[in-house]
Backbone bond lengths (Angstrom), bond angles and torsions (degrees), N, CA, C in turn:
res aa  C-N    CA-C-N  psi(-1)  N-CA   C-N-CA  omega(-1)  CA-C   N-CA-C  phi
1 M - - - 1.442 - - 1.524 108.74 -
2 R 1.304 114.30 133.54 1.454 120.04 -178.87 1.520 110.12 -110.76
3 S 1.324 114.30 152.80 1.455 120.89 178.03 1.519 108.30 -140.83
4 T 1.325 116.42 156.18 1.458 120.24 -177.89 1.526 111.07 -68.40
5 L 1.314 115.04 154.23 1.463 122.08 178.27 1.521 110.16 -98.03
6 A 1.320 116.47 152.37 1.462 122.02 172.79 1.530 108.20 -64.70
7 D 1.323 116.48 155.92 1.466 121.75 -174.81 1.525 113.11 -55.16
8 D 1.340 117.79 -42.79 1.465 119.50 -178.37 1.524 111.44 -66.30
9 L 1.339 117.84 -35.37 1.464 120.77 177.86 1.524 111.17 -73.58
10 R 1.334 116.96 -31.97 1.466 120.06 176.26 1.520 110.51 -60.97
11 E 1.324 115.70 -44.80 1.464 119.83 179.44 1.519 110.94 -66.15
12 E 1.333 116.58 -40.93 1.463 120.80 -176.47 1.525 112.20 -66.79
13 Y 1.342 117.58 -41.66 1.462 120.95 -174.00 1.523 113.81 -105.47
14 G 1.319 118.16 -7.50 1.453 120.37 178.13 1.520 113.56 67.43
15 Q 1.327 117.14 28.04 1.461 122.09 179.76 1.517 109.61 -129.65
16 R 1.320 115.56 151.62 1.456 120.63 178.41 1.527 111.36 -88.86
17 S 1.344 116.38 -32.87 1.459 119.95 -178.29 1.520 109.85 -141.66
18 V 1.333 114.47 166.08 1.456 120.61 -177.83 1.525 108.13 -149.00
19 R 1.323 116.10 155.65 1.461 120.41 176.65 1.527 108.65 -68.36
20 V 1.325 116.48 134.73 1.465 121.54 -178.86 1.521 108.81 -84.67
21 N 1.333 116.69 129.68 1.460 123.05 177.40 1.515 109.80 -121.65
22 A 1.324 115.89 155.40 1.462 120.43 172.89 1.522 107.59 -60.58
23 G 1.307 117.22 135.38 1.460 121.91 -177.68 1.516 112.96 105.45
24 D 1.334 117.49 -21.37 1.463 120.63 175.35 1.528 109.32 -68.72
25 T 1.322 116.10 152.27 1.459 120.64 174.07 1.521 107.60 -101.89
26 V 1.337 115.88 130.80 1.459 120.65 -177.18 1.518 110.83 -128.36
27 E 1.325 114.93 157.76 1.465 122.78 173.86 1.523 107.18 -114.15
28 V 1.317 116.91 130.67 1.461 121.65 178.87 1.529 108.03 -79.72
29 L 1.334 116.48 128.52 1.460 121.63 -175.59 1.521 113.51 -100.66
30 R 1.321 118.21 -27.50 1.458 122.02 -174.01 1.524 110.71 -130.82
31 G 1.322 115.17 157.86 1.454 120.96 173.25 1.516 113.37 92.03
32 D 1.330 115.22 -169.06 1.461 122.11 -176.85 1.524 112.73 -63.28
33 Y 1.320 117.14 -24.28 1.462 120.89 -175.76 1.525 112.20 -104.62
34 A 1.311 118.10 18.32 1.464 122.01 179.71 1.522 109.90 -55.94
35 G 1.326 115.58 132.83 1.454 121.01 -179.32 1.519 113.24 97.19
36 E 1.332 117.66 -18.65 1.468 121.16 178.02 1.522 109.30 -70.40
37 E 1.313 115.98 146.21 1.455 121.09 177.16 1.515 108.06 -130.94
38 G 1.325 116.46 138.94 1.454 119.74 -179.84 1.513 111.42 -169.67
39 E 1.322 114.82 175.16 1.455 121.68 -178.38 1.526 109.85 -86.79
40 V 1.322 116.30 140.61 1.461 121.20 176.59 1.523 107.85 -72.64
41 V 1.347 115.96 124.17 1.459 120.64 -178.71 1.525 110.42 -93.74
42 E 1.327 116.44 -34.52 1.462 120.42 -176.60 1.519 109.47 -153.17
43 V 1.336 115.08 145.09 1.458 121.66 172.44 1.523 106.31 -120.49
44 D 1.326 116.99 115.95 1.462 122.75 -177.84 1.524 108.39 -101.65
45 L 1.332 116.43 103.36 1.461 120.51 -177.10 1.524 112.10 -72.82
46 D 1.337 118.00 -29.90 1.467 120.77 179.38 1.523 111.25 -64.37
47 D 1.319 116.85 -42.45 1.464 121.35 -178.96 1.522 112.73 -97.84
48 A 1.335 117.27 0.93 1.468 122.53 -178.11 1.524 110.38 52.90
49 A 1.336 116.25 50.83 1.463 121.27 -176.47 1.518 110.72 -130.26
50 I 1.324 114.77 148.71 1.461 122.72 175.62 1.520 106.92 -116.70
51 Y 1.323 116.30 137.00 1.462 121.09 177.65 1.523 108.38 -114.11
52 V 1.337 116.02 126.70 1.457 122.72 -175.90 1.525 108.37 -115.64
53 E 1.350 115.90 138.92 1.461 118.87 179.41 1.527 110.02 -60.77
54 D 1.302 116.22 146.08 1.467 124.36 179.69 1.528 114.05 68.79
55 V 1.326 118.46 5.44 1.460 121.25 172.42 1.523 105.59 -107.51
56 T 1.333 114.94 90.16 1.459 120.87 -174.17 1.519 110.37 -129.53
57 V 1.316 114.94 164.78 1.453 122.30 176.40 1.530 106.69 -133.84
58 A 1.326 116.70 147.80 1.459 120.75 -178.77 1.527 109.95 -77.74
59 A 1.326 116.05 128.82 1.460 121.37 175.89 1.524 108.95 -80.11
60 A 1.316 116.28 173.97 1.462 121.28 -178.21 1.523 112.03 -60.49
61 D 1.336 116.44 -31.72 1.464 119.33 -179.66 1.526 112.40 -86.21
62 G 1.334 117.64 4.55 1.458 121.68 177.57 1.515 114.56 92.90
63 E 1.317 117.47 -8.26 1.462 121.39 -179.52 1.530 109.93 -77.67
64 D 1.323 116.70 142.20 1.463 121.05 176.22 1.523 109.40 -81.12
65 V 1.323 116.28 126.70 1.458 121.58 177.82 1.526 108.07 -120.77
66 P 1.336 117.23 148.35 1.466 120.06 -179.24 1.525 111.40 -61.98
67 R 1.320 116.14 140.85 1.462 121.95 179.06 1.519 108.48 -95.70
68 P 1.333 118.19 124.01 1.469 119.75 178.95 1.529 110.98 -69.83
69 L 1.323 115.39 138.45 1.465 121.85 178.11 1.523 108.88 -122.24
70 D 1.311 116.29 149.77 1.453 121.37 175.50 1.529 108.87 -85.33
71 A 1.323 116.67 144.19 1.467 120.82 -177.85 1.525 112.37 -61.18
72 S 1.328 117.33 -26.47 1.462 119.94 -179.18 1.524 112.02 -73.93
73 N 1.321 117.54 -12.04 1.461 121.34 -177.37 1.523 113.53 -101.01
74 V 1.326 116.98 9.78 1.466 120.06 178.82 1.523 109.74 -130.01
75 R 1.324 115.70 159.01 1.464 123.34 176.33 1.525 107.58 -125.46
76 V 1.327 116.99 130.35 1.459 121.76 179.32 1.522 108.51 -76.78
77 T 1.343 116.39 121.79 1.463 120.84 -179.09 1.522 112.15 -105.68
78 E 1.336 116.54 -19.76 1.464 120.57 179.05 1.520 108.24 -151.44
79 L 1.329 116.28 131.81 1.458 121.13 -178.46 1.519 110.96 -94.75
80 D 1.329 115.84 143.92 1.458 122.03 173.16 1.524 106.56 -91.48
81 L 1.323 117.13 106.29 1.462 121.50 -175.00 1.526 112.34 -103.83
82 D 1.340 117.32 31.29 1.463 120.70 176.63 1.522 111.26 -67.79
83 D 1.330 117.19 -26.63 1.458 122.37 179.60 1.532 108.63 -83.71
84 D 1.327 116.17 115.96 1.466 120.80 -177.82 1.526 112.11 -63.02
85 R 1.339 116.51 -37.50 1.468 119.29 -179.81 1.528 111.17 -65.81
86 R 1.331 116.69 -38.01 1.467 119.91 178.92 1.524 109.97 -65.36
87 E 1.318 116.24 -44.05 1.462 120.20 179.71 1.526 110.51 -62.86
88 A 1.333 116.85 -43.30 1.461 120.53 179.70 1.526 110.99 -63.89
89 R 1.330 117.31 -38.92 1.459 121.29 179.33 1.526 110.64 -64.71
90 L 1.321 116.54 -42.51 1.465 120.04 178.51 1.522 110.97 -64.13
91 E 1.323 116.46 -41.56 1.465 120.56 -179.71 1.523 110.89 -66.47
92 S 1.347 117.64 -40.52 1.462 119.75 -178.55 1.524 110.99 -69.08
93 E 1.331 117.57 -36.97 1.460 120.13 177.84 1.522 110.66 -70.04
94 E 1.334 116.39 -29.53 1.466 120.38 176.87 1.524 109.44 -65.66
95 D 1.339 116.92 -40.82 1.457 120.82 -178.90 1.525 112.00 -67.87
96 S 1.341 116.85 -34.45 1.458 119.97 -177.31 1.526 112.71 -81.27
97 A 1.318 117.38 -15.47 1.477 120.42 -177.07 1.505 112.29 -78.40
């Protein structure tokens, strides 16, 4: 699942969007949580959902559970570059752009 990049990251990497990974920091653009910013805790490819810390909803028993978000409703503001292959891929695509 891909999501748009913040303007400063677009200029830095020469890309409009990037695959969302756990550890990335995102800003919610749409819905009840618009304006919230937090770290991606989980990316569920089966349900096409992203779970962001502090974006929760109360369950029937009162417990807070993560609220699934669609990748199109968030913007990546900070990349988690702990993965060397991901960093190399971003750098190589920057050179080809």
